[in-house]
Biotite code that builds the C-alpha atoms (Angstrom):
import biotite.structure as struc

atoms = struc.array([
    struc.Atom([97.812, 97.783, 59.785], chain_id="A", res_id=1, res_name="MET", atom_name="CA", element="C"),
    struc.Atom([100.409, 101.229, 60.147], chain_id="A", res_id=2, res_name="LYS", atom_name="CA", element="C"),
    struc.Atom([102.015, 101.359, 63.365], chain_id="A", res_id=3, res_name="LEU", atom_name="CA", element="C"),
    struc.Atom([100.328, 105.088, 63.056], chain_id="A", res_id=4, res_name="GLU", atom_name="CA", element="C"),
    struc.Atom([97.237, 104.262, 62.016], chain_id="A", res_id=5, res_name="GLU", atom_name="CA", element="C"),
    struc.Atom([96.913, 101.521, 65.247], chain_id="A", res_id=6, res_name="LYS", atom_name="CA", element="C"),
    struc.Atom([98.561, 104.483, 67.162], chain_id="A", res_id=7, res_name="LEU", atom_name="CA", element="C"),
    struc.Atom([95.636, 106.813, 66.150], chain_id="A", res_id=8, res_name="VAL", atom_name="CA", element="C"),
    struc.Atom([92.601, 103.999, 67.385], chain_id="A", res_id=9, res_name="LYS", atom_name="CA", element="C"),
    struc.Atom([94.022, 102.789, 70.262], chain_id="A", res_id=10, res_name="ASP", atom_name="CA", element="C"),
    struc.Atom([94.438, 106.636, 71.081], chain_id="A", res_id=11, res_name="ALA", atom_name="CA", element="C"),
    struc.Atom([91.001, 107.288, 70.731], chain_id="A", res_id=12, res_name="HIS", atom_name="CA", element="C"),
    struc.Atom([90.116, 104.507, 72.538], chain_id="A", res_id=13, res_name="VAL", atom_name="CA", element="C"),
    struc.Atom([92.887, 105.620, 75.504], chain_id="A", res_id=14, res_name="LEU", atom_name="CA", element="C"),
    struc.Atom([91.155, 109.157, 75.605], chain_id="A", res_id=15, res_name="LEU", atom_name="CA", element="C"),
    struc.Atom([87.326, 108.333, 75.507], chain_id="A", res_id=16, res_name="HIS", atom_name="CA", element="C"),
    struc.Atom([86.351, 110.539, 78.697], chain_id="A", res_id=17, res_name="PRO", atom_name="CA", element="C"),
    struc.Atom([84.321, 108.131, 80.234], chain_id="A", res_id=18, res_name="ILE", atom_name="CA", element="C"),
    struc.Atom([87.232, 105.250, 79.632], chain_id="A", res_id=19, res_name="ARG", atom_name="CA", element="C"),
    struc.Atom([90.427, 106.768, 80.586], chain_id="A", res_id=20, res_name="PHE", atom_name="CA", element="C"),
    struc.Atom([87.895, 108.325, 84.178], chain_id="A", res_id=21, res_name="ARG", atom_name="CA", element="C"),
    struc.Atom([87.816, 103.854, 84.300], chain_id="A", res_id=22, res_name="ILE", atom_name="CA", element="C"),
    struc.Atom([90.775, 103.723, 83.992], chain_id="A", res_id=23, res_name="LEU", atom_name="CA", element="C"),
    struc.Atom([92.547, 105.820, 86.136], chain_id="A", res_id=24, res_name="GLU", atom_name="CA", element="C"),
    struc.Atom([89.992, 104.991, 88.982], chain_id="A", res_id=25, res_name="LEU", atom_name="CA", element="C"),
    struc.Atom([91.623, 100.626, 87.955], chain_id="A", res_id=26, res_name="LEU", atom_name="CA", element="C"),
    struc.Atom([94.824, 101.997, 87.368], chain_id="A", res_id=27, res_name="LYS", atom_name="CA", element="C"),
    struc.Atom([94.398, 102.289, 91.713], chain_id="A", res_id=28, res_name="GLU", atom_name="CA", element="C"),
    struc.Atom([92.671, 98.295, 92.685], chain_id="A", res_id=29, res_name="ARG", atom_name="CA", element="C"),
    struc.Atom([91.413, 95.906, 90.636], chain_id="A", res_id=30, res_name="PRO", atom_name="CA", element="C"),
    struc.Atom([87.384, 97.023, 90.555], chain_id="A", res_id=31, res_name="LEU", atom_name="CA", element="C"),
    struc.Atom([83.810, 94.859, 89.568], chain_id="A", res_id=32, res_name="HIS", atom_name="CA", element="C"),
    struc.Atom([81.463, 96.603, 87.772], chain_id="A", res_id=33, res_name="ILE", atom_name="CA", element="C"),
    struc.Atom([79.053, 97.338, 90.155], chain_id="A", res_id=34, res_name="ASN", atom_name="CA", element="C"),
    struc.Atom([81.930, 99.508, 92.141], chain_id="A", res_id=35, res_name="ALA", atom_name="CA", element="C"),
    struc.Atom([83.010, 100.953, 89.422], chain_id="A", res_id=36, res_name="ILE", atom_name="CA", element="C"),
    struc.Atom([79.351, 102.804, 88.711], chain_id="A", res_id=37, res_name="SER", atom_name="CA", element="C"),
    struc.Atom([78.970, 103.379, 91.482], chain_id="A", res_id=38, res_name="ILE", atom_name="CA", element="C"),
    struc.Atom([82.741, 105.401, 91.906], chain_id="A", res_id=39, res_name="ALA", atom_name="CA", element="C"),
    struc.Atom([81.268, 107.177, 88.911], chain_id="A", res_id=40, res_name="MET", atom_name="CA", element="C"),
    struc.Atom([77.771, 108.014, 89.458], chain_id="A", res_id=41, res_name="GLY", atom_name="CA", element="C"),
    struc.Atom([77.278, 106.631, 86.142], chain_id="A", res_id=42, res_name="MET", atom_name="CA", element="C"),
    struc.Atom([75.068, 103.164, 84.947], chain_id="A", res_id=43, res_name="GLU", atom_name="CA", element="C"),
    struc.Atom([76.263, 100.262, 85.645], chain_id="A", res_id=44, res_name="ARG", atom_name="CA", element="C"),
    struc.Atom([74.871, 99.656, 81.690], chain_id="A", res_id=45, res_name="ARG", atom_name="CA", element="C"),
    struc.Atom([77.302, 102.638, 80.329], chain_id="A", res_id=46, res_name="LEU", atom_name="CA", element="C"),
    struc.Atom([79.859, 101.553, 82.345], chain_id="A", res_id=47, res_name="VAL", atom_name="CA", element="C"),
    struc.Atom([80.167, 97.697, 81.747], chain_id="A", res_id=48, res_name="SER", atom_name="CA", element="C"),
    struc.Atom([79.211, 98.867, 77.701], chain_id="A", res_id=49, res_name="TYR", atom_name="CA", element="C"),
    struc.Atom([82.664, 101.446, 77.787], chain_id="A", res_id=50, res_name="HIS", atom_name="CA", element="C"),
    struc.Atom([84.650, 98.410, 79.847], chain_id="A", res_id=51, res_name="LEU", atom_name="CA", element="C"),
    struc.Atom([83.245, 95.400, 77.027], chain_id="A", res_id=52, res_name="GLY", atom_name="CA", element="C"),
    struc.Atom([85.837, 98.654, 74.850], chain_id="A", res_id=53, res_name="VAL", atom_name="CA", element="C"),
    struc.Atom([88.932, 98.772, 77.013], chain_id="A", res_id=54, res_name="LEU", atom_name="CA", element="C"),
    struc.Atom([89.309, 94.544, 77.053], chain_id="A", res_id=55, res_name="GLU", atom_name="CA", element="C"),
    struc.Atom([88.134, 94.325, 73.588], chain_id="A", res_id=56, res_name="GLU", atom_name="CA", element="C"),
    struc.Atom([91.361, 96.991, 72.429], chain_id="A", res_id=57, res_name="SER", atom_name="CA", element="C"),
    struc.Atom([94.061, 95.488, 75.422], chain_id="A", res_id=58, res_name="GLY", atom_name="CA", element="C"),
    struc.Atom([93.622, 98.400, 77.972], chain_id="A", res_id=59, res_name="PHE", atom_name="CA", element="C"),
    struc.Atom([92.049, 95.809, 80.596], chain_id="A", res_id=60, res_name="LEU", atom_name="CA", element="C"),
    struc.Atom([91.802, 92.023, 81.537], chain_id="A", res_id=61, res_name="THR", atom_name="CA", element="C"),
    struc.Atom([89.353, 90.519, 83.543], chain_id="A", res_id=62, res_name="SER", atom_name="CA", element="C"),
    struc.Atom([88.374, 87.736, 85.458], chain_id="A", res_id=63, res_name="LYS", atom_name="CA", element="C"),
    struc.Atom([84.972, 86.567, 87.023], chain_id="A", res_id=64, res_name="TYR", atom_name="CA", element="C"),
    struc.Atom([85.647, 85.850, 90.569], chain_id="A", res_id=65, res_name="GLU", atom_name="CA", element="C"),
    struc.Atom([83.233, 84.525, 93.294], chain_id="A", res_id=66, res_name="MET", atom_name="CA", element="C"),
    struc.Atom([82.521, 87.791, 95.568], chain_id="A", res_id=67, res_name="SER", atom_name="CA", element="C"),
    struc.Atom([82.958, 87.982, 99.164], chain_id="A", res_id=68, res_name="GLU", atom_name="CA", element="C"),
    struc.Atom([81.123, 90.900, 100.252], chain_id="A", res_id=69, res_name="GLU", atom_name="CA", element="C"),
    struc.Atom([78.547, 90.565, 101.878], chain_id="A", res_id=70, res_name="LYS", atom_name="CA", element="C"),
    struc.Atom([75.305, 92.224, 99.781], chain_id="A", res_id=71, res_name="LYS", atom_name="CA", element="C"),
    struc.Atom([76.466, 89.617, 97.537], chain_id="A", res_id=72, res_name="SER", atom_name="CA", element="C"),
    struc.Atom([78.582, 86.335, 99.153], chain_id="A", res_id=73, res_name="LYS", atom_name="CA", element="C"),
    struc.Atom([78.844, 83.069, 96.386], chain_id="A", res_id=74, res_name="GLY", atom_name="CA", element="C"),
    struc.Atom([78.014, 85.687, 93.172], chain_id="A", res_id=75, res_name="ARG", atom_name="CA", element="C"),
    struc.Atom([80.105, 85.509, 90.361], chain_id="A", res_id=76, res_name="ALA", atom_name="CA", element="C"),
    struc.Atom([81.821, 89.272, 90.130], chain_id="A", res_id=77, res_name="ILE", atom_name="CA", element="C"),
    struc.Atom([83.072, 90.636, 86.880], chain_id="A", res_id=78, res_name="ARG", atom_name="CA", element="C"),
    struc.Atom([86.852, 92.005, 88.723], chain_id="A", res_id=79, res_name="LYS", atom_name="CA", element="C"),
    struc.Atom([88.449, 93.997, 85.863], chain_id="A", res_id=80, res_name="CYS", atom_name="CA", element="C"),
    struc.Atom([92.122, 95.518, 86.445], chain_id="A", res_id=81, res_name="TRP", atom_name="CA", element="C"),
    struc.Atom([94.886, 97.464, 84.108], chain_id="A", res_id=82, res_name="VAL", atom_name="CA", element="C"),
    struc.Atom([97.437, 96.281, 80.919], chain_id="A", res_id=83, res_name="THR", atom_name="CA", element="C"),
    struc.Atom([100.152, 97.381, 80.222], chain_id="A", res_id=84, res_name="ASN", atom_name="CA", element="C"),
    struc.Atom([99.314, 98.752, 77.372], chain_id="A", res_id=85, res_name="LYS", atom_name="CA", element="C"),
    struc.Atom([98.089, 101.622, 78.787], chain_id="A", res_id=86, res_name="VAL", atom_name="CA", element="C"),
    struc.Atom([102.106, 102.656, 79.520], chain_id="A", res_id=87, res_name="ASP", atom_name="CA", element="C"),
    struc.Atom([102.705, 101.824, 76.440], chain_id="A", res_id=88, res_name="GLN", atom_name="CA", element="C"),
    struc.Atom([100.183, 103.320, 74.140], chain_id="A", res_id=89, res_name="VAL", atom_name="CA", element="C"),
    struc.Atom([100.962, 106.484, 76.449], chain_id="A", res_id=90, res_name="ILE", atom_name="CA", element="C"),
    struc.Atom([104.925, 106.728, 75.594], chain_id="A", res_id=91, res_name="SER", atom_name="CA", element="C"),
    struc.Atom([103.965, 106.445, 72.321], chain_id="A", res_id=92, res_name="GLU", atom_name="CA", element="C"),
    struc.Atom([101.962, 108.916, 72.162], chain_id="A", res_id=93, res_name="ILE", atom_name="CA", element="C"),
    struc.Atom([103.938, 111.310, 74.420], chain_id="A", res_id=94, res_name="LYS", atom_name="CA", element="C"),
    struc.Atom([106.923, 110.216, 71.422], chain_id="A", res_id=95, res_name="LYS", atom_name="CA", element="C"),
    struc.Atom([104.749, 111.807, 68.590], chain_id="A", res_id=96, res_name="GLY", atom_name="CA", element="C"),
    struc.Atom([104.181, 114.892, 70.432], chain_id="A", res_id=97, res_name="LEU", atom_name="CA", element="C"),
])
């Protein structure tokens, strides 16, 4: 795949309104899916789908850890955070403008 084609594909993933909002939230701090769903006012299932697309594209990474929250203490939760790829792709998009 040519560099330009890859950039267009990455930009398409990155600039989807829901995914972009998720990344903006995660730039502030790592969050788990329930916190993202609540902050965005969206169903967990929809957020989960977009998290999967973002992770598959390399814009975020996640890992499971044990919850310390009162309601879910001791349960494994998936915490997500942004990767450097977000800034790299945005930089490349700006260069092309």
